[in-house]
N, C-alpha and C positions, 0 to 999 in steps of 0.2 A: 504493500500500500504506500502511495506517495506521501511525503511529508505535508502536513497541513490538511489532509483529506478529512472530511467529516466522518464521524463514527456514530452509528445509531446504537444507543444503549437504553433499554427500557422505554420510557416515555419521551425521551429527548434525543436530539442530535447534537453531538459535541464536536468542536473543532479545537485542536491543540493550539495553544498560544505560543508562538515562537519567542524565544528569548526568556522563557520561564520554564522551571523544572516541573514536569508532570502537572501542568495546569491546563484546563480545558474550558471552553466557553460555549454556552447555549444562548442564542439570541431570540428575542421576540420583536420582530420588525412589523410595524403596523403601517397601513396606508397613512401618509402624512395628514394630520388633523390636530385640532386643539383639544380633542376629547381625551386622548391619552398619549403618553410618551411611549417610546420603545422601552423595553426592559432587557436586562442582561443578567445571566447567572454564571458565575465563575466557580469552578470546583477544583480543589486539590485533594490529596488524600487526607489532609488535616483540617480543612475548613471549607466553607461555602460562602460566597459573597454575592449578594443581590444588589444590582445598581438600578435605581429608578424603577420601583415596582409599577408606577403608572396609576391610571384611574379606571381601568377596565376591569369589570368583575370577572369576565372570562379569562383575561390575562392573569389576574391575581390567583384564580383557582388553578390554572395550569402550573403556575410557579409553585404553589403549595403542594400540588400533586408530585411534582418533580423533587421538591425538597424532602417530602415524606419518603419517597422511594430511595433517595440518596442516603438519608439518615438511617433508614431501616437496614440498609446494607452495611453502612459504616457510620456509627454515631460520630458527629463532629459539630462544632458550633456554626452558627449562621450569622453573618454580619450584613446588615441592610444599610446601603449607602445612598445618599441623594446628591445629585450634581447641583440641585438648588430646590427651593421649597415651593415652586409653582404647583398649583393644584394638579395639573395633568401629569406631574412627575411624582408627587408626594402623597396623593390621596390614600393609597393602599399600603403605605409604609408600615402602618400599625396592624395590617391584616396578614402579614407574612408569618407563617407558622411552621414549626417543625417538631417532630416527635421529641420529647425530652425537654422542650422549652428553651433550648440553648440559642436564643435569638437576641442579638443586641443591635442597636441602631446608632448610626453616626451621620452627621452632616456638619456643615459650616456653623459656627457659633451663631451667626445672624439668622440662619434658617431655623435652628433649634429654638431660638428665642421667639421668632415670628410664629412658629407652630404652637409653641407653649401658650402664647397669648391669643391664639386663634385669630391672627391678623388677616382680615379679608383683603386688604390692599396689597401687602407684600407677597402674599400667596396667590394673588389675583383670583381668589375664590369669588370675589364680587362679580366677576364676569361670567360665572357659571350658575345657571338657575338651580336653586336649591342645594348648592354644594355644601357638603359636610367636611370641614377642615380636619385633617388628621390630628388626633389628640393623643397619639401614642407617646410613651416616654422614650426620649433619646438619651442613650447612656453615655455617649462620648461626643465630643466636639472637636473639629479640626479648626486650626487658626484661632484658637481661644487666646486672646491677648494675655490672660493671666497665667498661661501655661506654655507659652511659645518656646521658652528657653529650656524646657524640661523634657527628658525622655519619660514616657509613662507606659504602664502596663494596662492592656485591656483585659480585664478579668471576667470570664464567663461564669465564674462561680462553680465550675465543675472540675477544677484542676487544670483547665485550659487557659493559657494566657498568651496574648499577642503583644509584642512590643511596638509602641508608637514612638517614632523618632522624629526629630526636627532638625532640618539643616537648610541650606540655601544653594541655589545654582547661580552661576554668573552668566548673564546673557551676552550676546555679541557686542552690545554697546557698553558693557562693563557694569551694568546695573544688576543688583541682587534680586533674584526671584525666589520668594519664600516657598519652601517645600516641606511637607511632612510626609511621613511614610509609616505604614504598618508592616512589620516584618512577619511574614507568614511561616507556617510550619515547614515549608520546603526550603526556606532560606531566601526566597524571593521577596521583593518589596512591592507593596501596593502604594504607589506614590500619588500625592495630592498637590495640586497647584491652584492657588487662588486666582480666579479669572473673572473679576467683576466687570460689569458693563451691561450685560443683559439683565442681571440682577446683582445686588451687592454681595449675595451669599454664594455666587456661582463658583464651582470648582471644576477643574479637569482632573481626570484620573488616568494613571498610566500603570500598565503591568506588562513587562516584557516589551515586545514591539507593537503592542496595541495601545491606543490612546482614545479615551472617552471625552468628548468635547461638549456634551450636553447640547445646549441651544445656541452656542456661540456662532455656528455657521448661518443662523437665521436672524441674528440679533438686530440687523439693520433692515430687515424686511418691513414693508408697509404693514402697519397694524401691530407689529411687535416692538418696533422702535418706539419708545415712549411709555412702555409699561412701567408700573411703579418700580422705582429704583434704577431705571435705565440711566446710564451715564456714558455719553459719547467718548469723552477723553479716556475713561477707564477701559472702555471696550477697545479702543484703538490700541492701547498698551497691551491688553490681554491678547489680542489677535497677533500683535508683534511677538509676544512671548511664545505663543503656541506655534507660530511659523518657525521660530528659532528652535523650539523643542523638536519639531518634525525634522528639521534639517540636521540637527546635531545628535539626536538620540536613536537613530536607526529605526524610526517608526515605520511599520509596514501598513497597518490598517487603522483608520480613524472611524470611530463610532459616533453617531449623532443621536440626539433625543427624538428626532422625527425623520422618517425616511431611511433609505438604505445606507449602509456603511460604505466608505470610499477608501480607495488606496491613497497612500500618503501624498503621491504626486498630484492627484486630483483634488484632495482636500487643501493642499497648499494654494492651488489656484482659487478655490472657493474662498479661502480666508483672505487672499489678496483682494478679491473683489469686494468682500465685506469691508475690508480696511478702506478701500477707495470710497465706497458708498457712505460709510460712517464719517469719514473725514470731511465729506461734502455736505452733511446734513445740518450741522450747526445746532442752534437751539430749536427744539420741537416741543409741542404741547404734550402733556401727560395723557396717556390712554387710560381713562377710568370708565365706570359704568355709564355715566351720563354721556361722555363723548362717544362711546361705542354705540349707544342707542341712537344718537344722532347720525353716526356714520352708517348704521344699518339702514335707517330710513333713506338716507342719501343714496346708498348703494342700490337699494331696490328701485328707487325712482330712476336713477341713472341707468340701471339695467333696462328698464322700460324704454327709455329714450335711445339708448345705444342699440337695442334690438331693432327699433324703427330705422335708425340711421344706417345700420349695417344692411338691413333688408333693401333699402333704397340703393345703397352703393353696390351691393352684390347684383341687384337687378340690372343696374346700368352696365356693370362690367360684363355680365353674361349676354345682355342684349347687344352690346357693342361688339363683342367677340363674334356673335352670330352674324351680324350685319357685315362685319369685315370679311368673313368667309364668303358671303354672297358676292362681295366685291373683289373676290380673288386675292384677298390679303390674308391667306391662310396661316402663313408663318407667324406674322405679328399677332393674329387672332389666338393662336395656340399659346404663344408666349404670354399674352394678356390673361388668358384663362388660367394658366399655371401660376401666375403671379400671386394669386390669392388662394389660400386653402379654404374655399367657401364651404365645402362639405364638412371639413374639420371644425370650422368655427360654428357652423350650425349645430353640430353635435355638442360642442362645448356649451352653447347657449341653451340647448335642450336639457343638458345635464344640470346646468345652473338653475333653470326653472324648476326642475324636479327637486333639486337640493333645497330651494327656497320653500317649496311646498312641504317637504318633510320637516323643515325647520319649524313650520307653524304647528306641527303636532308633536315633534320630538323635543326633548329637553337638551337642545344643543346650545352652546354658548353663542351669544349674539355675534361675537367677534368672528365666528366661523363663517357667517354670511358675508361679512366684510372681506375676509381674506379670499373666500371663494370668488366673490365678485372681482376682486383685484386680479386674480389669475386670468379670468375671462377678459377683463378689460385690457390686459397686456396683449392678448391675442388680437383683440379688436384694434389696438393701436398699431400692431404689425400689419393688419389688413389695410388700415388707412394709408400706411407708407406704401404698400404694394399698389393700392388703387391710385395714389398720387393725384395728378391733375384730372384724370378721367372722372373722378367722383364729383368734380366741381370744386373750384378753389374755395368758394364761400362755405360749401357744405363740409369739406374736409377741415377747413380752419375751425369751424364751429365745433365739429366733433372732437378735434384735437384739444380745443380749450376745455370742453366738458371733461374729457379724460384727464387732462392736466389738473383740473380742480379736484377731481376724485382722488388722484394719487397724492396730491399735496395734503388733502384732508386726512387720508389714511396714514400718511407718514407723520402726521402731526405738525406739518409745516403750515405757515400762514398762507392762505389763498391770496394770490396777488390781485391787485386792483389798481387801476389808474384813473383817478378822479380828476377831471380837468374841465375847464370852461368849454361849453359847447352850445350850439344853436339847435334846438329841438326840431325846428323846421328843416334844417339841412340834414339832420340825422334821419328823420322820417323819409325824406326824399331819397337819401342814399340807400335805404333799405329796399325801397321799391326798385330802384335802378339796379341794385345788386341781384335781386331775385330775377330780373328780366335779362340780365347781361348774357350775351352769347359769347362763346369762346372765339377769339379772333384767329382766322386762318393765316392772316398775313398775306404777303405777296406769293401767290400760288406758283408762279414761274421760279421765284427764288427758292422756295421750299423744294420743288421738284429737282431743281439743279443742285441743291445742297447734298441730299442723300435720299435713298429710298426709305431709310429709317425715319428721317425727319418728316417725309410726306405721310408715312403710315401713322406716325404719332399725331400729326396735325389732323388727319382724317378721323382718327379715333376720338380726338377731343370733340370734334364737331358732331360725330355720331352719338357720343355719350350724353350730349347736352339734352336736358329735358326742361322744357318751359312749362313749369307747373301752373303758371298764371296765364297760359295761352287763351283759355276760354273764360277768364275771370277779369272783370273790370275793377282795377285797383286805382283809387284816386287819393290824392293828398289834399287835405283841407287844413291849410296852415293858419297860424295866427297872422293877423295883418302886420304886426311888428315882429322884429327879430325876437325869438324866444330863447334868450340867453339864460343858462343855468349851469350848475356844476353836477357832473355825473360821470360814470364810467361808460362812455359811449359804446364801446365794444360789447359790453355785457347787455346793455339795453338793446342794441341792434340784434344780438343773438336771440334774445327772447322774442323780439318783434318778428324776426324772420321765421323762427320756428312756428310761432303762433299763426302767422299768415299762411304758411305752407300747409299746416294742418287744417285750417279753415277751408282753404282752396280744395284740398284733397277730399273734404267732406261733402263737396258739391256746391258750395256757395258760388254765386256768379257775380256778386258785388261785395267789395271790401273797401273800406275807407280808413285811412290813417289821419287822425285829427290831432293837432297840437292845440291845447287849451291852457288857460291860466285861471286858477280858482281864486285868484287874489293874492295868494302867497306862494304857491307851488306851480311849476310848469309840469304838465302832464301830456302823455301821448296816449290816445285812445284808439282801439281797433273796433270798428263797427261793421256789422254785417246785418242787413235787413231780411235776408232770405234763407238763413240757416241758424241752427242752434250752436252757439259757441261751446256750450258745456257738453254737448254730445261729441264735439270734435276734440276737445281738450279736457281730459279727465283730471281728477283731483291730484293724482300723483304728479302729472306734468306741471300743474299749477304750483305744487310744493317745490318742485325743482326751480321753477321761475322765481319763486319767493326767495329761496336761498341764494341763487345766483345774483339777483338784483340787490339783496341786502348787503352782499360783500362790497358792491360798488356804491353804496350809499343811497340806492333807490329802493322802491317798494312796489309790489303788486297791490295797488290800492283797492281794486274791485274786480270782480269777474262774475258776469251773469250770462243769460242766454244770448244777448246781442252785443254786449260791450265788455272789453277788457281794458282796464285803466292801469297804466304804468306811471307812477308818480316819480318824477325826477327831483332835482333840488329846488331851492327857493329861487324866485325870480331875481336876476342880477341886472 
């Protein structure tokens, strides 16, 4: 049998840990989610170690079955370790059992204190509906300031003792990296490194050429950056230390709290990317239950809009490719069709809708919806890049800004806004002109002479254009005087264009944009006498309008069957 090959023994499959004496590993890898973390069971002839039991009942039961089997064959103590105290890692730390009761628990001192006081913030249990915080006794702490200079014995009370040692490693830049270690019965060490940033109690664990990194590889992800205790500067330093550890300590495999384990080379690149992302984030807002509830509402609203936008873009792309083939531009048509993974994105949207439906009945954390939406939004963002100018410059720009707002909100960044002096009459007129604008072909002779590619691209632009207002009479009813005020003109224009398109698509033949002054504020109203605005624009869409306008200092003042009123700033 080759070195490192898995061995099936009883209820579990074990893999030898290179660099350690007679140590084997059993992994519990879950589909990435916030519901539960991965879990790991290490065994030697003298002890068993469980890392991050997680929050899954099924996973906890399987671990206990394996422990019972192991201890029945050879009695030995069990040490339960946490990389950090977040609920999805720590929930079942008190539910791990073994025959004979030789179970002790260990975590960073900050984690132990947070669990002892049942802290819903630091454990992020506040983000989980009905979460029960682990209340088990933790027998030992790592990186306890009162005992950092001492070697200590971990006494299981059965004549079995493990030595905990404290030392330090010197990193590439000459700084000291605090390290503690438990000496196992085989003579190997289970080493701990303090790696704050994702949370203040986060630790990495090393045995032989295996390294457990917990949630460090995801710590800069949207929705996770900003959790209680998140610290950008500390995370950057922790990432640097772990890259140094991988490079200098002959690490083969890196295990993570969620998703599959990676070879050291691949993990090094992941950590470098996290380092870049974290270094560019700066100050972000904390992710708490109130913020997550807001993000969830925003995510579901944006999903509704994004689905509509993508349907329009995909329809234009497919229609354009078909018409190009009819005009004997088959090569460019095939390239166009291949540019977007339309089927793949439609599947992703369908899965997201199904996920959101299950969310309404299952007790999933609200942050799950936010992160699931973020994954799909990233695919839509890629589709927009692929569609490029064929989707229409105004449509693409509007969709890109919506996605940008969403990602900034999820990342905890301030949503950007540019409030400036503007003329509401000019803005309303530019909205109408933009919606009617046809793509310019330019000088046909010049394009044909330039290249076949340029001609095909220009032709595709013209074929892709859809005049949604072709059969709609749209008029501007401006104020007699300049309607000067302060507002974010781009956000107002995005809302107006989206609303006009939806009204036109619902069958209205007459739409008017009117600028009015109520004595203090400048307003732009959308009127239609022959259709119901509320049947064309649902409450979810209106909610998105409200949030977008509020960022720019404006407001959706009213919406009824025939009028939508956008209130800008005061008259200037």
